[in-house]
C-alpha positions as CSV (number, residue, x, y, z in Angstrom):
1,M,25.0,-111.7,-178.8
2,P,26.0,-109.1,-176.2
3,G,23.2,-108.8,-173.5
4,A,22.1,-112.4,-173.8
5,Q,21.8,-114.6,-170.7
6,V,23.8,-117.8,-171.0
7,R,24.9,-120.7,-168.9
8,F,28.3,-122.2,-169.6
9,P,28.9,-126.0,-169.4
10,G,29.6,-127.1,-165.9
11,R,28.4,-123.8,-164.3
12,G,25.1,-123.5,-162.5
13,Q,24.6,-119.7,-162.6
14,A,23.6,-117.8,-165.7
15,V,25.6,-114.7,-166.7
16,T,25.1,-111.8,-169.1
17,L,27.4,-111.6,-172.1
18,V,29.3,-108.4,-172.6
19,A,31.4,-109.3,-175.7
20,V,32.4,-112.4,-177.6
21,T,35.6,-113.0,-179.6
22,P,35.4,-115.9,-182.1
23,G,38.3,-118.1,-183.1
24,P,39.7,-121.6,-182.5
25,F,39.0,-120.8,-178.9
26,W,36.0,-118.6,-178.3
27,E,36.4,-115.9,-175.6
28,F,33.2,-114.9,-173.7
29,F,33.4,-111.7,-171.6
30,F,30.5,-111.6,-169.2
31,D,29.0,-110.0,-166.1
32,G,27.7,-112.3,-163.4
33,P,26.8,-112.6,-159.7
34,G,30.4,-112.7,-158.8
35,G,31.4,-109.8,-160.9
36,P,32.9,-109.5,-164.5
37,G,34.9,-112.4,-165.9
38,K,36.0,-114.3,-169.0
39,H,35.3,-117.8,-170.1
40,V,37.1,-119.7,-172.9
41,L,35.6,-122.6,-174.9
42,A,36.9,-124.6,-177.8
43,E,34.7,-124.5,-180.9
44,A,33.6,-128.1,-180.3
45,E,32.3,-127.1,-176.9
46,L,30.0,-124.3,-178.1
47,G,27.1,-126.7,-178.3
48,G,27.1,-127.0,-174.5
49,V,26.3,-123.3,-174.0
50,D,22.7,-122.9,-172.8
51,L,21.0,-119.8,-174.0
52,V,18.8,-118.5,-171.2
53,E,17.5,-115.1,-172.2
54,T,17.9,-113.3,-175.5
55,R,15.6,-110.2,-175.0
56,S,17.5,-106.9,-175.2
57,T,14.7,-104.8,-173.5
58,L,13.1,-105.2,-170.1
59,E,9.4,-106.0,-169.9
60,F,7.3,-105.2,-166.9
61,D,4.7,-107.9,-167.4
62,G,5.4,-110.0,-164.3
63,D,3.0,-110.7,-161.4
64,P,3.1,-107.7,-159.1
65,V,2.0,-109.8,-156.1
66,Q,4.8,-112.3,-156.6
67,F,7.3,-109.4,-157.1
68,R,6.2,-107.8,-153.8
69,L,6.6,-111.1,-152.0
70,G,10.1,-111.6,-153.5
71,I,11.1,-108.1,-152.4
72,E,9.7,-108.6,-148.9
73,A,11.5,-112.0,-148.6
74,R,14.8,-110.3,-149.6
75,R,14.2,-107.5,-147.0
76,I,13.6,-110.1,-144.2
77,E,16.7,-112.0,-145.3
78,I,19.0,-109.0,-145.0
79,A,17.2,-107.1,-142.1
80,F,19.2,-109.0,-139.4
81,A,22.5,-109.2,-141.2
82,Y,23.8,-106.5,-138.8
83,E,22.1,-107.1,-135.5
84,M,23.2,-103.8,-133.9
85,A,21.3,-101.6,-136.3
86,A,20.0,-99.3,-133.6
87,L,23.6,-98.2,-132.7
88,A,24.0,-96.7,-136.1
89,V,21.0,-94.4,-135.7
90,S,21.4,-93.5,-132.0
91,N,23.3,-90.8,-130.2
92,I,25.0,-93.0,-127.6
93,Q,28.4,-94.4,-126.7
94,P,27.4,-97.8,-125.4
95,L,29.2,-99.8,-122.8
96,P,29.9,-103.5,-122.9
97,H,27.4,-104.5,-120.2
98,Q,24.7,-102.5,-122.0
99,L,25.3,-104.2,-125.3
100,E,25.3,-107.6,-123.5
101,A,22.0,-106.9,-121.9
102,V,20.2,-105.8,-125.1
103,Y,21.8,-108.1,-127.7
104,D,22.4,-111.2,-125.6
105,C,19.6,-111.1,-123.0
106,F,16.7,-109.1,-124.5
107,L,16.7,-109.7,-128.3
108,G,17.4,-113.4,-127.9
109,Q,13.9,-113.8,-126.5
110,P,10.9,-113.6,-128.8
111,R,8.6,-112.6,-125.9
112,L,10.7,-110.8,-123.4
113,R,9.6,-110.9,-119.7
114,F,12.7,-109.7,-117.8
115,L,13.8,-108.1,-114.5
116,L,16.9,-105.9,-115.1
117,A,18.6,-105.2,-111.7
118,D,22.0,-103.8,-112.6
119,D,23.6,-101.5,-110.0
120,P,22.8,-97.7,-110.0
121,G,24.7,-95.9,-112.7
122,A,24.6,-98.8,-115.1
123,G,22.5,-96.9,-117.6
124,K,19.3,-98.9,-117.5
125,T,17.5,-96.1,-119.4
126,I,20.0,-96.5,-122.2
127,M,19.5,-100.3,-122.3
128,A,15.7,-99.8,-122.4
129,G,15.9,-97.2,-125.2
130,L,18.3,-99.3,-127.3
131,Y,15.9,-102.2,-127.0
132,M,13.0,-100.1,-128.0
133,K,14.9,-98.8,-131.0
134,E,15.8,-102.3,-132.1
135,L,12.2,-103.5,-131.8
136,M,11.0,-100.5,-133.9
137,L,13.6,-101.2,-136.6
138,R,12.3,-104.7,-136.7
139,R,8.7,-103.5,-136.9
140,A,7.9,-105.3,-133.6
141,G,7.6,-102.3,-131.3
142,D,5.0,-99.9,-132.5
143,R,3.3,-99.3,-129.1
144,V,5.5,-98.7,-126.1
145,L,4.4,-97.8,-122.5
146,I,6.8,-96.5,-119.8
147,V,5.6,-96.5,-116.2
148,T,7.9,-94.4,-113.9
149,P,7.8,-92.2,-110.8
150,A,6.4,-88.8,-111.6
151,N,9.7,-87.0,-111.0
152,L,11.5,-89.2,-113.6
153,R,9.0,-88.6,-116.5
154,P,10.9,-85.6,-117.9
155,Q,14.2,-87.4,-117.8
156,W,12.8,-90.4,-119.7
157,I,11.2,-88.2,-122.4
158,R,14.4,-86.1,-122.8
159,E,16.8,-89.0,-123.0
160,L,14.7,-91.1,-125.4
161,G,14.3,-88.0,-127.6
162,E,17.9,-86.8,-127.6
163,R,19.6,-90.2,-127.7
164,F,17.2,-92.3,-129.8
165,Q,15.0,-89.8,-131.6
166,L,11.9,-91.3,-130.0
167,D,9.1,-89.0,-129.2
168,F,6.9,-90.0,-126.2
169,R,3.7,-88.5,-124.8
170,Q,3.4,-87.7,-121.1
171,L,-0.1,-89.0,-120.3
172,G,-2.0,-87.4,-117.4
173,A,-5.3,-86.2,-116.1
174,P,-5.6,-83.4,-118.8
175,D,-5.7,-86.0,-121.5
176,F,-8.6,-87.8,-119.8
177,D,-10.4,-84.4,-119.2
178,A,-10.0,-83.4,-122.9
179,S,-11.5,-86.6,-124.3
180,A,-15.0,-87.5,-123.3
181,T,-15.5,-90.4,-125.7
182,D,-12.1,-91.7,-126.9
183,N,-9.9,-93.7,-124.6
184,P,-6.5,-91.9,-124.2
185,W,-4.7,-95.2,-123.9
186,D,-5.8,-96.0,-127.5
187,Q,-4.9,-92.6,-128.9
188,F,-1.1,-92.6,-128.3
189,D,1.4,-95.2,-129.3
190,R,4.4,-94.0,-127.1
191,V,3.4,-93.1,-123.6
192,V,5.2,-92.2,-120.4
193,V,2.9,-92.3,-117.3
194,S,3.4,-91.7,-113.6
195,R,3.0,-94.9,-111.6
196,D,0.8,-93.1,-109.1
197,F,-1.5,-91.7,-111.8
198,L,-1.8,-95.2,-113.3
199,R,-2.9,-96.7,-110.0
200,T,-5.9,-94.3,-109.7
201,D,-9.3,-95.9,-110.3
202,R,-10.0,-93.6,-113.3
203,A,-6.8,-94.3,-115.2
204,R,-6.7,-98.0,-114.4
205,A,-10.3,-98.6,-115.4
206,A,-9.7,-96.9,-118.8
207,F,-6.5,-98.9,-119.2
208,E,-8.3,-102.2,-118.7
209,E,-11.0,-101.1,-121.2
210,A,-8.6,-100.0,-123.9
211,E,-8.9,-101.9,-127.2
212,R,-5.2,-101.9,-128.1
213,E,-2.5,-103.7,-126.2
214,W,1.2,-102.8,-125.9
215,D,4.2,-104.3,-127.8
216,L,6.5,-103.4,-124.9
217,A,5.9,-102.1,-121.4
218,V,8.8,-100.8,-119.2
219,I,8.2,-100.4,-115.4
220,D,11.0,-98.3,-113.8
221,E,11.8,-98.4,-110.1
222,V,9.6,-101.5,-109.8
223,H,10.6,-102.1,-106.2
224,G,7.9,-99.6,-105.3
225,F,5.2,-102.1,-106.4
226,T,4.6,-104.3,-103.4
227,I,2.5,-107.0,-101.8
228,S,2.3,-108.5,-98.4
229,V,2.1,-112.2,-97.5
230,D,1.1,-114.2,-94.5
231,G,3.0,-116.8,-92.6
232,K,2.3,-119.5,-95.1
233,G,3.5,-117.3,-98.0
234,L,0.0,-116.6,-99.4
235,I,-0.8,-113.2,-100.7
236,K,-2.5,-111.2,-97.9
237,S,-2.9,-107.8,-99.7
238,K,-1.7,-106.0,-102.8
239,S,-0.9,-102.3,-103.1
240,E,-2.8,-100.2,-105.6
241,R,0.5,-99.8,-107.5
242,Y,0.9,-103.5,-107.7
243,R,-2.6,-104.0,-109.0
244,A,-1.8,-101.5,-111.7
245,A,1.4,-103.3,-112.6
246,E,-0.6,-106.6,-113.0
247,A,-2.9,-104.8,-115.5
248,V,0.2,-103.6,-117.4
249,A,1.7,-107.1,-117.4
250,R,-1.6,-108.7,-118.7
251,R,-1.9,-106.2,-121.6
252,S,1.8,-106.1,-122.7
253,H,3.4,-108.6,-125.1
254,R,6.9,-107.8,-123.7
255,L,7.6,-106.6,-120.2
256,L,10.8,-105.1,-118.8
257,L,11.0,-104.4,-115.1
258,M,13.9,-102.2,-113.9
259,S,15.2,-101.7,-110.3
260,A,18.6,-101.6,-108.7
261,T,17.1,-103.1,-105.5
262,P,14.5,-105.7,-106.4
263,H,15.1,-107.8,-103.3
264,S,14.5,-105.1,-100.7
265,G,15.8,-107.5,-98.0
266,R,12.8,-109.8,-98.3
267,D,12.3,-112.8,-100.6
268,E,8.6,-112.0,-101.0
269,S,9.6,-108.7,-102.6
270,L,11.6,-110.4,-105.3
271,W,8.9,-113.1,-105.8
272,A,6.2,-110.4,-106.2
273,L,8.2,-108.9,-109.1
274,L,8.7,-112.3,-110.7
275,R,4.9,-112.9,-110.5
276,L,4.5,-109.9,-112.8
277,L,6.7,-111.6,-115.4
278,D,4.9,-114.9,-115.4
279,P,2.0,-115.3,-112.8
280,D,1.3,-118.9,-114.0
281,A,4.9,-120.0,-113.3
282,W,5.3,-118.3,-110.0
283,G,1.7,-118.9,-108.6
284,D,0.2,-117.3,-105.6
285,R,2.3,-118.7,-102.8
286,C,5.8,-117.4,-102.1
287,P,8.3,-120.3,-101.9
288,K,10.7,-120.5,-99.0
289,K,13.7,-120.0,-101.3
290,V,13.4,-117.9,-104.5
291,E,15.7,-119.0,-107.3
292,V,15.6,-116.7,-110.3
293,P,16.1,-118.2,-113.7
294,A,18.8,-116.6,-115.8
295,Q,16.4,-116.0,-118.7
296,Q,14.3,-113.7,-116.6
297,F,16.9,-111.9,-114.4
298,R,20.2,-110.1,-114.7
299,K,22.2,-108.1,-112.1
300,V,25.7,-106.6,-112.9
301,S,27.5,-104.9,-110.0
302,K,29.6,-101.8,-110.4
303,E,32.8,-103.6,-109.6
304,I,32.8,-105.6,-112.9
305,M,31.5,-102.8,-115.2
306,R,34.1,-101.8,-117.8
307,D,34.3,-99.4,-120.7
308,M,35.2,-100.4,-124.3
309,S,38.9,-100.2,-123.4
310,G,38.6,-102.5,-120.5
311,R,39.0,-99.8,-117.8
312,K,36.8,-99.9,-114.7
313,L,33.9,-97.4,-114.8
314,F,33.8,-97.0,-111.0
315,K,36.6,-96.7,-108.5
316,D,37.0,-99.5,-106.0
317,R,35.2,-99.1,-102.7
318,H,37.1,-99.7,-99.5
319,P,34.8,-99.1,-96.5
320,Q,36.4,-98.4,-93.2
321,R,35.0,-97.7,-89.8
322,V,36.1,-94.5,-88.1
323,E,35.4,-94.4,-84.4
324,Y,35.0,-91.3,-82.3
325,E,33.8,-90.4,-78.9
326,I,30.8,-88.2,-78.1
327,R,31.2,-86.0,-75.0
328,G,29.4,-83.3,-73.2
329,D,26.3,-81.7,-74.7
330,E,26.5,-83.9,-77.8
331,L,26.3,-87.0,-75.7
332,E,23.3,-85.7,-73.8
333,L,21.5,-84.8,-77.0
334,Y,22.3,-88.3,-78.5
335,E,21.0,-90.0,-75.4
336,A,17.9,-87.8,-75.3
337,V,17.0,-88.6,-78.9
338,T,17.5,-92.3,-78.3
339,D,15.3,-92.2,-75.3
340,F,12.6,-90.3,-77.3
341,V,12.5,-92.8,-80.1
342,S,12.7,-95.9,-77.8
343,N,10.2,-94.8,-75.1
344,R,8.4,-91.5,-75.7
345,L,7.5,-92.1,-79.3
346,R,5.9,-95.4,-78.3
347,E,3.8,-93.6,-75.6
348,I,2.7,-91.0,-78.2
349,R,1.8,-93.4,-81.0
350,G,0.9,-96.6,-79.2
351,D,1.7,-100.1,-80.2
352,R,2.0,-99.3,-83.9
353,A,5.2,-97.4,-83.1
354,K,7.0,-100.7,-82.4
355,L,7.1,-101.4,-86.1
356,M,8.8,-98.1,-86.8
357,A,11.1,-97.8,-83.8
358,G,14.1,-99.5,-85.3
359,F,14.1,-97.5,-88.5
360,A,13.3,-94.2,-86.8
361,L,16.0,-94.8,-84.2
362,T,18.6,-95.4,-86.9
363,T,17.5,-92.4,-88.9
364,M,17.5,-90.0,-86.0
365,Q,20.8,-91.1,-84.7
366,R,22.3,-90.4,-88.1
367,R,20.8,-87.0,-88.0
368,V,22.4,-86.3,-84.6
369,A,25.7,-87.4,-86.0
370,S,25.2,-85.1,-89.0
371,S,24.4,-81.8,-87.3
372,T,22.4,-80.3,-84.5
373,R,20.3,-78.4,-87.1
374,A,19.5,-81.7,-88.9
375,I,18.1,-83.4,-85.8
376,R,16.3,-80.3,-84.7
377,R,14.5,-80.0,-88.1
378,T,13.5,-83.7,-87.9
379,L,12.0,-83.3,-84.5
380,E,10.2,-80.2,-85.5
381,R,8.6,-81.9,-88.4
382,R,7.4,-84.8,-86.1
């Protein structure tokens, strides 16, 4: 009977009959999981055909809960068949190092706690946005917080909107003034906030009191969150920014720190950032040598970045020193500025100027080499 569900001898899967031609050898035309086909049986073999289903009409009398569970199981099964789903719905031309960061480093960790330190120009904003999009497609990133310097907030909002169709709210003092009873941190699911606003007592207290936590928090330019340690490596003091970052780390399931210069020339600077990722593992004493585990840190230099065709993204750098001799009035000005920073500035400011002398001397000598107007303006501002 056409439409019947049958199982042929020696075959495990049932198929749906389309047509049957009787004879010494019966021909069964069917439609199955592998597509349409034909099966031939001798008349003596017909007894081995197993009739599975004979109803010609569909009946909707199954258990709806079991049906929903079956559909959900199927959705989960095929959801990750193509792991780069976000690329199909994003307006970007990704680069190999960006794909490696997101799909090899980030998504491979169920609870991401990571310090991304690729060189400037690597597109760290693109990597963060692509990771956000993948989490949202997997229904694992409903609430996202971005902490960034105030001047970079518009750039974050614009790029995430244009490239990934993600709308973010710029949170600030007006949101707190407009809500007397509700906590603004609980009202919005996608937030971009200034790091200096977050460190204020008002914003941080409300952040700590919020009922809802964050699926992902991204802290940009994280080298601006600092601590100081004593001679034994113990924490001596924390900046207000760093205290705010600790609050973000505590209330975020996933944490992504971004900076092209996480070390800042001091091991304690790098250790302070690693503490945000896992305070229990890194403790409260800075080790003499900081060794960063690969699962928490990544740094790609410009020299090895390539496009999809294998071409270098940045030209090779060949630094050379060019010597020249200063004479006349220029030499007198140079020596006067050097004497001012080395001696006069210390007399004006006292002992605390010793800590600044090296940096100030280098800066002013560069201004002298730049132009007379540049050093004049610097001295006038002082």
